[in-house]
C-alpha positions in Angstrom: -103.5 -34.3 125.1 -103.9 -32.9 121.6 -102.5 -29.6 122.7 -99.5 -31.2 124.1 -98.7 -33.1 120.9 -99.1 -30.0 118.8 -96.8 -28.0 121.0 -94.2 -30.7 120.8 -94.4 -30.7 117.0 -94.2 -26.9 117.0 -91.2 -26.9 119.3 -89.4 -29.6 117.3 -90.1 -27.9 114.0 -88.9 -24.6 115.3 -85.7 -26.3 116.6 -85.0 -27.7 113.1 -85.8 -24.5 111.3 -83.7 -22.4 113.7 -80.6 -24.4 112.4 -81.3 -23.4 108.8 -79.6 -20.3 107.5 -82.6 -19.2 105.6 -84.8 -19.6 108.7 -82.4 -17.5 110.8 -83.4 -14.7 108.6 -87.0 -15.6 108.4 -87.5 -15.9 112.1 -85.6 -12.9 113.3 -88.7 -11.0 114.5 -90.5 -13.9 116.1 -91.4 -13.4 119.8 -90.6 -16.7 121.4 -91.7 -15.4 124.9 -95.3 -15.0 123.8 -96.9 -18.4 124.1 -100.4 -17.1 123.7 -100.1 -17.0 119.8 -103.0 -18.8 118.1 -102.5 -22.1 116.6 -103.8 -21.0 113.2 -101.4 -18.2 112.9 -98.6 -20.5 113.9 -99.7 -23.1 111.5 -99.9 -20.6 108.7 -96.5 -19.3 109.5 -95.1 -22.7 109.6 -96.6 -23.7 106.3 -95.1 -20.6 104.7 -91.8 -21.3 106.2 -91.8 -24.8 104.6 -92.8 -23.7 101.2 -89.2 -23.3 100.1 -88.5 -26.8 101.3 -91.2 -28.1 99.2 -90.0 -26.1 96.2 -86.5 -27.4 96.9 -87.7 -31.0 97.0 -89.7 -30.5 93.8 -86.7 -29.0 92.1 -84.6 -31.9 93.3 -87.0 -34.5 92.0 -87.2 -32.7 88.6 -83.4 -32.7 88.5 -83.3 -36.4 89.3 -85.8 -37.1 86.5 -83.7 -35.1 84.1 -80.6 -37.0 85.0 -82.4 -40.3 84.6 -83.4 -39.5 81.0 -80.1 -37.8 79.9 -77.4 -40.1 78.3 -74.5 -40.4 80.8 -70.8 -40.3 79.7 -69.0 -43.5 80.5 -66.5 -43.4 83.2 -63.9 -45.3 81.0 -62.9 -45.3 77.2 -65.0 -47.6 75.1 -63.2 -50.3 72.9 -64.4 -48.9 69.5 -62.5 -45.6 70.2 -59.3 -47.5 70.5 -59.9 -49.3 67.3 -60.5 -46.0 65.4 -57.3 -44.5 66.8 -55.4 -47.7 65.8 -56.8 -47.5 62.2 -55.9 -43.9 62.0 -52.3 -44.5 63.0 -52.0 -47.4 60.6 -53.5 -45.3 57.8 -51.0 -42.5 58.5 -48.0 -44.8 58.3 -49.3 -46.4 55.2 -49.7 -43.0 53.6 -46.2 -42.0 54.6 -44.8 -45.3 53.2 -46.7 -44.6 50.0 -45.2 -41.1 49.7 -41.8 -42.5 50.3 -42.3 -45.2 47.7 -43.6 -42.7 45.1 -41.6 -39.6 45.5 -38.3 -40.9 47.0 -37.9 -44.1 45.1 -34.3 -44.7 44.0 -32.6 -47.7 42.3 -28.9 -48.5 42.2 -27.8 -51.1 39.6 -24.3 -52.5 39.7 -23.2 -54.3 36.5 -20.2 -56.4 36.1 -19.1 -56.1 32.4 -17.2 -58.7 30.4 -13.4 -58.2 30.2 -11.3 -60.7 28.2 -7.7 -60.9 27.3 -6.6 -62.3 23.9 -3.2 -63.3 22.6 -2.4 -62.6 18.9 0.4 -64.7 17.4 1.3 -63.5 13.8 -2.4 -63.1 13.1 -2.8 -62.3 9.4 -4.9 -59.4 8.1 -5.4 -57.8 4.7 -5.3 -54.1 4.0 -6.9 -52.8 0.8 -8.5 -49.8 -0.8 -11.7 -51.9 -1.2 -13.6 -53.9 1.4 -13.2 -56.2 3.3 -9.6 -55.2 3.8 -8.5 -52.7 6.5 -8.6 -49.2 4.9 -5.2 -47.5 4.7 -3.5 -44.3 3.4 0.0 -43.5 2.3 1.9 -40.6 3.9 5.3 -39.4 2.8 7.7 -37.0 4.6 11.1 -35.8 3.6 13.9 -33.9 5.3 17.6 -33.2 5.1 20.4 -32.4 7.5 24.1 -31.7 7.3 26.7 -33.8 9.0 30.3 -32.8 9.7 32.9 -35.1 8.2 36.7 -35.2 8.0 37.9 -36.3 4.5 41.1 -38.2 4.2 41.2 -39.0 0.5 42.6 -36.3 -1.9 43.1 -36.2 -5.7 43.6 -33.8 -8.6 40.4 -33.1 -10.5 39.1 -31.0 -13.3 35.3 -31.1 -13.2 32.5 -29.1 -14.6 29.4 -28.0 -12.6 26.1 -29.7 -13.4 22.4 -29.3 -12.7 18.9 -29.5 -14.0 16.6 -26.9 -15.5 13.0 -26.8 -16.8 12.4 -25.5 -20.3 9.1 -23.8 -21.2 7.3 -23.1 -24.5 5.0 -20.1 -24.8 5.9 -19.5 -28.5 3.3 -21.7 -30.2 1.1 -24.8 -29.8 3.6 -27.0 -31.6 6.4 -28.9 -29.9 9.8 -27.2 -30.0 12.8 -29.6 -30.3 16.0 -28.8 -28.4 19.0 -31.0 -29.4 21.7 -32.1 -27.1 24.6 -29.7 -26.8 22.3 -26.6 -27.2 23.9 -23.6 -25.5 21.9 -21.9 -22.7 23.0 -19.0 -20.6 21.9 -17.8 -17.1 21.1 -14.2 -16.2 24.8 -13.5 -15.4 25.9 -14.7 -18.9 27.4 -18.0 -17.8 27.0 -20.6 -20.5 25.9 -24.3 -20.2 25.1 -27.0 -22.7 22.1 -29.3 -22.6 23.0 -33.0 -21.9 20.2 -34.6 -24.0 17.8 -33.9 -26.8 14.3 -33.0 -25.6 11.0 -31.7 -27.2 9.2 -29.0 -25.4 5.4 -29.4 -25.8 3.4 -26.5 -27.3 1.3 -24.3 -25.0 -2.4 -24.7 -24.3 -5.2 -22.2 -23.4 -7.4 -22.3 -20.3 -11.1 -21.3 -20.2 -10.1 -17.6 -20.0 -7.8 -17.9 -23.0 -4.7 -17.6 -20.9 -1.6 -19.4 -22.1 -0.4 -22.5 -20.2 3.1 -23.1 -21.4 4.3 -26.6 -22.3 7.3 -27.7 -20.2 10.1 -30.4 -19.9 13.2 -30.9 -17.8 16.7 -31.3 -19.1 20.2 -31.6 -17.5 22.8 -29.0 -18.2 26.6 -28.9 -17.8 28.9 -25.9 -17.4 30.8 -24.8 -20.5 34.1 -24.6 -18.5 35.8 -26.5 -15.7 36.1 -25.2 -12.2 33.9 -23.9 -9.3 33.1 -20.6 -10.9 29.9 -22.1 -12.3 28.7 -23.5 -8.9 25.7 -21.6 -7.7 21.9 -21.1 -7.9 21.0 -19.3 -11.1 17.3 -18.7 -11.7 16.6 -18.0 -15.4 18.1 -19.5 -18.6 17.8 -18.5 -22.3 18.6 -20.4 -25.4 21.6 -18.6 -27.0 20.6 -19.4 -30.6 17.2 -17.7 -30.2 18.7 -14.4 -29.2 17.3 -11.6 -31.4 14.1 -13.6 -32.2 10.6 -13.8 -30.8 11.5 -17.2 -29.4 14.2 -15.8 -27.1 11.7 -14.7 -24.4 9.0 -17.2 -25.2 11.1 -20.4 -25.1 13.1 -20.1 -21.8 14.3 -22.1 -18.8 14.0 -22.0 -15.0 16.4 -23.6 -12.5 15.2 -26.9 -11.1 18.2 -27.7 -9.0 21.4 -25.9 -8.0 24.4 -26.0 -10.3 27.4 -27.5 -8.5 30.3 -29.9 -8.7 32.7 -27.7 -10.6 36.2 -28.2 -9.3 39.8 -28.0 -10.4 43.1 -28.8 -8.6 43.7 -30.9 -5.5 40.4 -31.7 -3.7 39.3 -34.0 -0.9 36.6 -36.6 -1.6 34.4 -39.0 0.4 36.2 -42.3 1.2 34.8 -45.7 2.3 35.5 -45.0 5.9 33.5 -41.8 5.9 30.7 -43.5 4.0 30.4 -46.3 6.7 30.3 -43.7 9.4 27.4 -41.9 7.6 25.5 -45.1 7.2 25.6 -45.7 10.9 24.0 -42.3 11.4 21.1 -43.0 9.1 19.2 -44.9 11.9 18.9 -41.8 13.9 17.9 -39.9 10.8 15.1 -42.4 10.2 13.9 -42.0 13.8 13.8 -38.3 13.3 11.6 -38.7 10.2 9.3 -41.2 12.0 8.8 -38.6 14.8 8.1 -36.0 12.2 5.5 -38.2 10.5 3.9 -39.3 13.7 3.1 -35.7 14.6 1.1 -35.5 11.4 -0.9 -38.7 11.6 -4.7 -38.0 11.7 -6.5 -38.9 15.0 -8.4 -41.9 13.4 -5.3 -43.6 11.9 -2.5 -45.6 13.5 1.1 -45.7 12.4 3.3 -48.8 13.1 7.1 -48.1 12.9 7.6 -51.2 10.8 4.9 -50.2 8.2 7.3 -47.7 6.6 9.9 -47.6 3.9 13.0 -45.4 4.4 15.3 -44.1 1.7 18.2 -41.7 1.9 21.1 -40.3 -0.1 24.1 -38.2 0.6 26.7 -36.5 -1.6 28.9 -39.5 -2.4 30.6 -37.4 -5.1 31.4 -34.7 -2.6 34.5 -32.8 -3.5 36.0 -30.3 -1.0 39.0 -27.9 -1.1 39.7 -28.7 2.6 39.6 -31.9 4.7 36.8 -30.5 7.0 33.6 -30.5 5.1 29.8 -30.6 5.6 27.8 -33.2 3.8 24.1 -33.0 3.2 22.0 -36.1 4.0 18.6 -36.3 2.5 15.9 -38.8 3.6 12.4 -39.8 2.6 10.0 -41.8 4.8 6.9 -43.5 3.2 4.4 -45.1 5.6 1.1 -47.0 5.4 -1.4 -45.6 7.9 -4.1 -48.0 9.0 -7.7 -46.9 9.7 -8.0 -47.6 13.4 -11.7 -48.5 13.7 -11.4 -50.7 10.6 -8.5 -52.5 12.1 -10.4 -52.9 15.4 -13.4 -54.4 13.6 -11.1 -56.8 11.7 -9.4 -57.9 14.9 -12.6 -58.4 16.8 -14.2 -60.4 14.0 -11.1 -62.7 13.9 -11.0 -63.2 17.7 -14.8 -63.5 18.1 -16.3 -65.1 14.9 -20.0 -64.7 14.7 -20.2 -61.7 17.0 -23.3 -59.5 16.5 -23.1 -55.9 15.5 -24.8 -54.9 18.8 -22.2 -56.7 20.9 -19.4 -55.3 18.8 -20.7 -51.8 19.4 -20.4 -52.3 23.1 -16.7 -53.2 23.0 -14.5 -50.4 24.0 -11.9 -49.5 21.3 -8.9 -51.6 22.2 -5.4 -50.1 22.5 -3.8 -51.3 19.2 -0.5 -49.4 19.6 0.9 -52.2 21.8 0.8 -54.7 19.0 3.8 -55.3 16.8 3.4 -55.1 13.0 5.2 -56.7 10.1 4.6 -57.2 6.4 3.9 -60.8 5.4 6.0 -60.2 2.4 9.4 -58.9 3.6 10.1 -57.3 0.2 6.8 -55.3 0.4 7.2 -51.8 -1.1 5.6 -48.7 0.3 4.6 -46.3 -2.4 1.5 -44.8 -4.0 1.1 -47.6 -6.5 0.2 -50.2 -3.9 -3.5 -51.1 -3.8 -3.4 -53.8 -1.1 -1.0 -55.8 1.1 -1.0 -58.4 3.8 0.4 -57.9 7.3 0.7 -59.7 10.6 0.0 -58.6 14.2 1.5 -60.0 17.4 0.9 -59.2 21.0 -1.5 -59.1 24.0 -4.9 -57.4 23.4 -7.4 -56.9 26.3 -11.0 -56.3 25.2 -13.5 -54.6 27.5 -17.3 -54.4 27.1 -19.2 -51.3 28.0 -23.0 -51.9 28.0 -25.2 -49.0 26.9 -26.2 -47.4 30.2 -28.9 -45.2 28.7 -30.5 -48.1 26.8 -30.5 -50.2 30.0 -32.1 -47.4 32.0 -34.9 -47.1 29.5 -35.5 -50.9 29.7 -35.5 -50.8 33.5 -38.0 -48.0 34.0 -41.1 -49.0 36.1 -40.1 -52.7 35.8 -40.7 -55.2 38.6 -37.5 -56.2 40.3 -38.2 -59.9 39.4 -38.0 -59.1 35.7 -34.6 -57.3 35.9 -32.5 -60.5 35.4 -34.3 -61.2 32.1 -33.3 -57.8 30.8 -29.6 -58.2 31.7 -29.5 -61.7 30.1 -30.3 -60.0 26.8 -27.0 -58.1 26.9 -24.0 -60.3 26.1 -21.6 -57.8 27.6 -23.0 -58.2 31.1 -21.6 -61.0 33.3 -23.7 -60.3 36.4 -25.8 -57.5 37.9 -27.3 -56.6 41.3 -30.2 -54.2 42.0 -30.9 -52.4 45.2 -34.1 -50.2 45.6 -34.7 -47.5 48.2 -37.0 -47.9 50.1 -36.1 -51.5 50.5 -39.7 -52.8 50.6 -40.4 -51.5 47.0 -40.5 -54.2 44.4 -40.9 -51.8 41.4 -38.1 -49.7 39.9 -38.6 -45.9 39.6 -40.8 -44.5 36.9 -38.3 -41.6 36.4 -35.2 -42.6 34.5 -33.2 -40.0 36.5 -33.7 -42.0 39.7 -32.0 -45.1 38.2 -28.2 -45.1 38.8 -26.1 -47.7 36.9 -22.5 -48.4 37.9 -20.3 -50.6 35.6 -17.4 -52.6 36.9 -15.0 -54.8 35.0 -15.2 -58.5 35.4 -11.8 -58.7 37.2 -12.5 -55.6 39.3 -12.6 -56.3 43.1 
């Protein structure tokens, strides 16, 4: 019975082993047709054949033990990893927003500035050389022009030429008297007589001991009638001094031309021609105003009615023919007002009590649109005037221009909530709005260059 059991075990084990690839190799030389092999040899062979199975089982158990003590990776993501990722993303965006807020911070400020319109109705002001009057200067221009006239009046005349000369004294330091009727002759030998008695002052010396001759003007009349004496002589000598030291040291120079000499039938200026010339003085005045305006300094203003115009023409004109040319001479004197002084006076009148800071923000108004007139209609315009009163009438708009650079300095790094307080301190600002980029920032930029201020007028849409 025991033998049978053993043989069954042997056969079963052999069947199992034969199906193992390793055993196919191990049992290749076994003689299965020899049943007489001893049990011991078979048992020994079988045990050796199963050694690798035991080793394999031992290795497997060791591997299982190693797995049981080694930490295993979870099959899914744990919750704390998601939290770390979320925190990282939030930190990244916070960092980006911080960079945007720091390096790309911009502010745009739109200011609506004050703009008022004022009406002046004969508003009175004072101009004077001394304060508080408006400073002014006197300017004088002269010109002449010739007009063609046709003379209709004629008469017989016998007139002598006349003119003015200047007498000089280089002879001594004492005055030299020249009585009326003294004969003087020009360089061509034509003789004239002095019209009045004059005294020529003696000469003086300058620092270099050079002679400064004394001088005086006197009128002269030609010795004979007729137009032969009409002309422009240059030098004159006193006839009675000829042959003495005085002849060349007491002498005369022409001050005006010598003219008016006429004999025979001549044509003269009548009332009709005079009226026609008077009508043309208006255009002559306009010509002088244009000439003076071109010479007005940049910081002064000229009003057309702040002038005085005088003219003259040869009313004693005598002509040999009806067709003649007459010279018209004109002089224009004007008071020029200092523009910034006038602006200050006007603003002080319109806005009493205004501070110097607010006044400095007002843009210089256009004063040329105002009309000017002297309070005293008989006011003279000449160099002897020290002060005068005048009136201005017209529409005058005033615009405020807040100091942009000053405001930028005040706004730097300020909270947006404090901006309105800064604007309220400037009387020239009606309202203001502030926009900051990025929009979530509540602080204005630290860099003044990143603050942009735009100014609009109060009535600007």
